[in-house]
Backbone bond lengths (Angstrom), bond angles and torsions (degrees), N, CA, C in turn:
res aa  C-N    CA-C-N  psi(-1)  N-CA   C-N-CA  omega(-1)  CA-C   N-CA-C  phi
1 M - - - 1.410 - - 1.485 112.76 -
2 F 1.350 114.72 144.94 1.518 120.86 175.65 1.453 111.02 -95.91
3 S 1.344 121.40 124.79 1.476 122.03 -176.68 1.570 105.72 -124.08
4 Y 1.410 114.52 137.29 1.387 118.66 -173.01 1.584 110.60 -130.36
5 G 1.383 117.58 -1.15 1.350 122.12 -175.23 1.586 109.36 -124.21
6 S 1.327 112.97 -129.24 1.479 117.59 -179.32 1.576 113.91 -68.59
7 N 1.372 115.50 -16.40 1.454 117.01 178.70 1.509 114.01 -79.44
8 M 1.358 113.59 -2.31 1.520 116.62 167.33 1.529 111.47 -77.03
9 N 1.233 115.66 -22.34 1.531 119.81 -177.41 1.599 110.26 -70.93
10 I 1.290 115.64 112.67 1.533 121.49 -173.18 1.500 107.78 -60.28
11 A 1.379 117.90 -41.41 1.466 115.84 -173.48 1.528 109.17 -70.29
12 Q 1.327 119.69 -35.92 1.471 121.06 178.15 1.465 112.27 -69.91
13 M 1.379 115.40 -40.37 1.467 116.84 175.91 1.552 114.61 -63.97
14 A 1.359 115.19 -31.60 1.479 118.37 177.08 1.483 112.75 -63.09
15 R 1.380 116.62 -32.99 1.582 122.27 177.41 1.559 104.42 -74.16
16 R 1.270 120.00 -47.91 1.507 122.12 -175.40 1.530 112.03 -70.42
17 C 1.356 116.55 -44.75 1.450 118.55 -171.11 1.493 107.31 -144.03
18 P 1.298 116.94 81.83 1.412 124.63 -179.10 1.488 114.46 -49.03
19 A 1.361 115.02 -37.78 1.436 116.20 -174.25 1.523 114.43 -86.79
20 A 1.386 118.13 -1.08 1.488 124.07 177.88 1.585 109.97 -61.90
21 E 1.258 121.83 147.08 1.464 126.71 -179.20 1.536 105.46 -128.35
22 P 1.394 116.86 116.63 1.393 120.66 175.50 1.598 106.16 -67.75
23 L 1.398 116.97 134.67 1.379 118.76 -177.79 1.565 114.17 -111.98
24 Y 1.345 116.90 -52.03 1.515 115.07 179.50 1.552 102.93 -168.67
25 R 1.313 114.26 175.52 1.410 123.08 174.04 1.478 109.57 -92.93
26 L 1.396 121.66 154.27 1.302 126.55 -176.41 1.553 113.75 -140.51
27 R 1.301 119.72 134.73 1.410 123.34 174.28 1.578 109.60 -101.04
28 L 1.252 110.30 99.59 1.568 119.21 -175.30 1.606 111.29 -84.56
29 Q 1.254 112.19 112.85 1.429 120.35 -180.00 1.485 108.71 -77.59
30 G 1.346 114.60 143.53 1.468 123.39 177.59 1.515 116.93 79.32
31 W 1.322 113.16 15.80 1.506 118.97 -179.80 1.465 108.28 -136.18
32 R 1.396 120.91 145.37 1.404 124.21 -178.14 1.561 109.96 -132.11
33 L 1.278 115.07 141.46 1.448 125.81 174.24 1.503 110.11 -75.29
34 V 1.414 116.20 127.07 1.379 126.14 171.19 1.468 112.83 -130.59
35 F 1.406 119.93 162.11 1.382 123.96 176.89 1.507 111.91 -112.49
36 R 1.232 117.58 130.50 1.531 124.36 172.20 1.531 105.02 -126.51
37 G 1.429 112.26 48.69 1.379 118.72 -176.68 1.641 107.66 87.24
38 V 1.269 114.02 -36.47 1.495 122.96 174.40 1.583 101.05 -133.00
39 A 1.378 110.12 169.23 1.489 118.19 -172.82 1.601 108.71 -72.22
40 D 1.319 111.60 147.14 1.473 122.15 170.49 1.563 103.52 -146.88
41 C 1.338 104.26 154.36 1.546 113.88 -178.34 1.616 106.37 -125.08
42 I 1.242 114.09 121.77 1.481 117.91 -176.75 1.482 112.43 -119.92
43 Q 1.325 116.47 149.59 1.478 119.51 178.70 1.488 109.11 -73.34
44 E 1.400 112.24 134.09 1.429 116.72 177.58 1.562 107.17 -156.66
45 E 1.323 115.92 119.93 1.374 120.38 -179.28 1.608 114.13 -51.92
46 G 1.313 115.34 130.09 1.462 112.05 178.68 1.488 119.36 88.77
47 A 1.400 113.71 -15.51 1.432 117.94 -174.10 1.560 105.97 -90.53
48 V 1.391 112.43 170.98 1.457 123.15 -179.15 1.443 105.32 -136.61
49 C 1.412 119.12 142.62 1.442 125.31 174.71 1.539 102.57 -131.98
50 Y 1.297 118.67 129.17 1.431 124.11 175.16 1.534 108.24 -97.00
51 G 1.318 115.75 145.31 1.495 118.92 179.19 1.577 110.49 -168.28
52 G 1.287 111.73 179.31 1.462 118.52 178.07 1.411 115.66 -100.26
53 V 1.258 121.53 150.30 1.482 123.02 175.48 1.534 106.90 -111.01
54 W 1.343 113.66 136.72 1.485 123.33 -178.35 1.578 108.07 -123.52
55 R 1.383 108.78 142.10 1.507 109.07 164.86 1.544 103.35 -93.59
56 I 1.358 113.94 129.07 1.432 121.10 -178.30 1.582 110.89 -120.00
57 T 1.308 115.27 158.94 1.476 120.09 179.65 1.574 104.17 -104.28
58 P 1.323 113.94 168.87 1.529 114.95 174.58 1.536 113.71 -60.03
59 A 1.285 120.01 -30.76 1.377 121.21 173.85 1.559 117.69 -67.29
60 C 1.420 110.35 -34.37 1.410 117.52 172.82 1.559 113.11 -68.87
61 E 1.345 114.75 -36.89 1.431 116.78 176.56 1.593 112.41 -66.63
62 R 1.265 115.40 -36.48 1.488 117.18 176.67 1.519 110.14 -66.39
63 A 1.392 115.82 -37.99 1.486 119.48 -178.85 1.563 106.08 -69.78
64 L 1.265 121.18 -40.88 1.504 121.73 179.56 1.520 109.59 -67.22
65 D 1.299 118.10 -41.96 1.504 118.93 178.36 1.509 107.45 -54.64
66 A 1.322 117.16 -45.28 1.562 120.23 178.61 1.505 109.80 -61.12
67 Y 1.255 118.78 -50.80 1.435 126.99 -176.07 1.465 112.08 -56.30
68 E 1.419 114.59 -46.02 1.453 121.18 -176.80 1.593 109.30 -86.92
69 A 1.277 118.01 2.98 1.484 121.54 170.46 1.581 109.34 65.03
70 V 1.270 116.75 37.84 1.431 119.24 179.68 1.604 115.80 -56.36
71 A 1.379 111.85 -41.90 1.410 116.30 -174.75 1.528 110.56 -67.24
72 S 1.365 117.90 -32.63 1.477 120.74 179.43 1.586 108.77 -85.65
73 G 1.289 120.29 -5.43 1.440 118.94 171.93 1.542 112.04 97.28
74 M 1.355 120.18 7.55 1.469 121.20 -177.64 1.516 108.28 -68.17
75 Y 1.263 115.62 -47.55 1.497 122.57 175.65 1.486 113.34 -126.99
76 R 1.330 114.52 157.50 1.468 114.19 176.86 1.558 104.06 -124.72
77 R 1.298 115.93 158.85 1.498 124.90 179.20 1.603 104.21 -89.53
78 V 1.348 109.81 131.73 1.513 118.06 172.19 1.457 106.95 -126.74
79 F 1.343 117.27 140.19 1.438 124.14 178.11 1.449 109.78 -108.68
80 L 1.318 120.49 122.54 1.452 126.46 178.27 1.517 109.78 -101.46
81 K 1.391 116.81 145.39 1.361 120.22 167.75 1.553 110.52 -102.72
82 L 1.318 113.80 112.49 1.423 120.17 -174.20 1.561 108.92 -116.20
83 K 1.415 113.62 146.78 1.443 113.41 174.36 1.419 105.34 -104.00
84 Q 1.377 114.62 123.67 1.537 120.96 -175.81 1.553 103.17 -107.09
85 P 1.417 116.82 135.89 1.397 118.47 -178.73 1.548 112.21 -56.39
86 S 1.323 121.51 -42.33 1.421 123.30 -175.40 1.543 113.39 -86.97
87 L 1.328 115.09 -23.96 1.492 122.81 -172.39 1.501 113.87 -107.10
88 G 1.247 123.60 -9.05 1.415 122.14 -169.51 1.478 111.02 73.48
89 E 1.311 114.98 -149.59 1.494 123.40 -177.42 1.529 106.96 -81.28
90 A 1.319 118.31 124.73 1.460 125.88 -177.83 1.425 112.10 -124.19
91 R 1.353 122.51 146.69 1.497 125.65 169.17 1.416 106.97 -92.69
92 M 1.318 118.84 130.04 1.428 122.90 -179.95 1.563 113.32 -129.64
93 L 1.367 114.25 131.41 1.452 117.25 179.20 1.470 109.14 -82.03
94 I 1.349 110.55 150.86 1.479 119.31 177.54 1.453 104.42 -149.35
95 Y 1.367 120.39 141.48 1.483 120.60 178.03 1.492 108.02 -102.34
96 C 1.338 118.97 136.58 1.452 124.28 -177.96 1.492 106.27 -129.88
97 M 1.331 113.05 142.79 1.451 118.63 179.78 1.495 114.11 -78.21
98 N 1.252 114.95 152.58 1.465 120.90 172.79 1.516 117.74 -92.29
99 S 1.251 113.73 -13.27 1.490 122.48 176.86 1.540 109.22 -80.06
100 T 1.337 119.06 152.20 1.386 125.27 173.56 1.465 120.13 -114.26
101 G 1.434 114.72 -2.78 1.384 115.08 176.00 1.513 117.63 -67.06
102 I 1.307 114.67 160.74 1.486 119.31 -178.64 1.595 103.42 -120.57
103 M 1.398 110.30 135.97 1.448 117.72 173.54 1.533 109.49 -162.56
104 P 1.316 118.30 141.82 1.463 120.86 -178.41 1.494 110.41 -66.13
105 P 1.308 114.84 156.01 1.481 119.53 -178.65 1.537 109.88 -83.31
106 S 1.335 116.50 161.65 1.425 118.37 173.63 1.574 108.05 -71.10
107 E 1.355 109.75 160.72 1.492 119.19 176.83 1.519 112.99 -55.71
108 Y 1.405 114.89 -45.47 1.365 120.07 176.08 1.484 116.85 -60.31
109 Y 1.377 115.35 -46.81 1.445 115.01 179.84 1.540 114.79 -67.12
110 L 1.362 116.01 -35.25 1.441 115.06 174.41 1.453 115.77 -68.25
111 D 1.400 118.11 -29.41 1.540 119.76 169.95 1.486 110.43 -61.77
112 V 1.354 120.21 -38.00 1.428 126.68 -178.22 1.582 106.07 -60.39
113 I 1.252 111.35 -48.93 1.573 118.68 -178.55 1.433 106.80 -63.87
114 R 1.303 122.86 -49.17 1.472 124.60 179.10 1.511 112.98 -54.33
115 E 1.322 113.58 -40.16 1.579 116.78 177.61 1.511 108.63 -66.03
116 G 1.325 116.44 -35.29 1.486 120.84 173.29 1.555 112.54 -63.17
117 Y 1.188 116.46 -38.81 1.474 121.63 176.46 1.547 111.50 -60.06
118 R 1.472 112.62 -43.01 1.470 117.02 -179.41 1.571 106.56 -66.07
119 D 1.398 113.90 -47.47 1.525 120.96 179.75 1.531 111.80 -46.53
120 F 1.307 116.12 -39.81 1.459 122.41 -176.60 1.500 114.78 -101.21
121 S 1.305 115.40 9.75 1.491 123.11 175.05 1.528 107.33 52.17
122 M 1.234 117.36 52.39 1.530 115.39 -178.84 1.476 112.42 -77.92
123 P 1.365 113.78 143.58 1.493 121.95 -172.80 1.570 107.71 -69.94
124 R 1.308 111.98 163.35 1.455 119.10 171.88 1.493 119.89 -49.77
125 A 1.379 116.13 -36.02 1.412 120.10 173.68 1.561 113.26 -58.37
126 A 1.344 113.49 -36.22 1.539 116.03 -178.29 1.518 108.57 -73.12
127 R 1.307 119.82 -37.87 1.534 120.70 178.59 1.534 107.65 -64.98
128 T 1.354 114.51 -41.35 1.576 118.49 177.99 1.524 108.39 -54.52
129 L 1.382 115.09 -46.84 1.542 115.48 -176.11 1.494 108.30 -70.28
130 L 1.310 122.28 -36.63 1.455 123.77 172.46 1.454 112.13 -52.53
131 N 1.385 119.38 -51.24 1.458 120.77 178.37 1.427 111.15 -62.70
132 Q 1.384 118.52 -37.10 1.478 121.68 -178.19 1.545 106.68 -61.82
133 A 1.347 119.53 -42.92 1.444 124.31 -176.49 1.531 109.14 -62.30
134 V 1.347 117.70 -41.12 1.374 116.98 177.10 1.525 115.08 -70.66
135 R 1.329 115.72 -36.66 1.566 118.35 171.67 1.448 110.36 -57.92
136 D 1.393 118.09 -46.04 1.451 120.14 -175.18 1.540 109.26 -65.80
137 A 1.294 121.38 -31.52 1.429 126.00 -178.42 1.563 104.63 -70.69
138 W 1.244 125.87 -31.07 1.419 129.54 -177.97 1.605 102.86 -78.20
139 D 1.397 114.74 -50.48 1.490 117.02 -177.64 1.526 113.95 -64.05
140 D 1.364 115.10 -38.25 1.365 118.46 -170.60 1.547 113.38 -104.72
141 K 1.331 116.54 16.01 1.415 124.88 -174.38 1.515 114.45 -48.52
142 A 1.330 110.71 115.89 1.545 121.87 -178.42 1.429 108.40 -149.58
143 P 1.273 125.50 69.17 1.492 122.16 -173.16 1.567 106.70 -70.42
144 S 1.351 107.97 143.71 1.430 118.29 175.71 1.601 107.68 -89.08
145 P 1.273 122.20 172.29 1.500 119.77 175.73 1.496 111.41 -57.77
146 V 1.312 120.81 -25.29 1.468 127.41 175.10 1.457 109.99 -57.88
147 E 1.329 115.41 -55.58 1.420 123.81 -177.60 1.516 112.53 -64.87
148 R 1.219 115.91 -46.02 1.537 123.21 177.85 1.539 108.64 -61.41
149 H 1.275 119.24 -44.55 1.456 120.15 179.18 1.587 110.36 -62.63
150 R 1.270 117.34 -44.51 1.437 121.07 -177.63 1.538 110.98 -67.97
151 Y 1.304 120.38 -35.44 1.355 126.23 178.32 1.581 111.00 -66.49
152 H 1.306 117.87 -41.13 1.392 124.39 -176.77 1.579 108.11 -78.20
153 R 1.385 114.76 -36.85 1.505 119.02 -179.95 1.513 109.57 -69.29
154 T 1.422 120.10 -25.71 1.372 117.06 -179.20 1.514 114.38 -97.59
155 G 1.280 117.12 19.45 1.505 126.01 175.01 1.497 113.45 82.43
156 R 1.324 120.11 26.56 1.492 121.83 -178.74 1.447 114.59 51.58
157 P 1.330 116.97 62.15 1.497 115.46 -179.36 1.498 115.05 -65.94
158 R 1.295 112.71 158.15 1.481 113.70 179.10 1.523 110.10 -67.93
159 L 1.332 114.79 130.65 1.476 119.32 -179.56 1.495 111.09 -76.25
160 A 1.330 116.88 148.18 1.468 124.23 176.31 1.474 107.19 -60.23
161 A 1.381 113.75 143.80 1.536 116.84 -178.87 1.496 107.69 -72.78
162 R 1.330 114.87 154.41 1.466 122.18 177.62 1.582 105.27 -70.13
163 P 1.422 118.12 115.09 1.387 117.49 176.65 1.526 114.95 -57.88
164 P 1.332 116.71 150.10 1.512 117.12 173.93 1.464 110.49 -71.16
165 L 1.265 113.59 157.33 1.519 120.89 174.93 1.625 109.58 -66.24
166 P 1.246 114.07 143.64 1.574 113.29 178.25 1.334 113.77 -61.26
167 A 1.185 115.87 145.38 1.553 121.85 176.66 1.480 111.03 -61.26
168 M 1.321 116.38 141.36 1.470 123.09 176.17 1.479 107.19 -78.04
169 P 1.315 119.61 140.76 1.469 122.52 175.10 1.583 109.41 -65.39
170 A 1.264 112.38 141.93 1.470 117.07 179.81 1.662 109.69 -72.46
171 T 1.215 116.02 139.40 1.446 117.05 -178.22 1.570 106.04 -113.89
172 G 1.330 112.41 143.16 1.458 117.21 -178.05 1.509 114.96 -81.56
173 S 1.279 119.73 154.33 1.452 121.25 -178.07 1.460 112.24 -100.01
């Protein structure tokens, strides 16, 4: 399974899916991280999304389906065909949201994801894209009723601050 949000966090996955095994980080071409209050991954030509890959059991898959609210339509299961250098072609599960609203994540949720980035030793480029996704959520903020309902249902948590733009490299004269 490819994870890009809170499912990258090893401690949280241990509670959700004790039998899940973290394998490696992956740079997924043609997909982009966005925030709808929580993380989503959308197909976009030329984009890149970093995430963690897990080996999961059928019981883990059922637990993740419940956590991601697949039955109620919050997320849907998508299976990707990926060519892995050491494994050849593999079929990989990814959860994608059905909502299209855009909303920044809560501070707490973003911290959970950042811990997952540390768990999978994500490179600087991944952290840059994570910050970009949060900035985009602030810049393009347009929550749908789904995001508004989740925000109110969870007690109106403090939203993560808009990250500053990266510093421009100094140029010599």
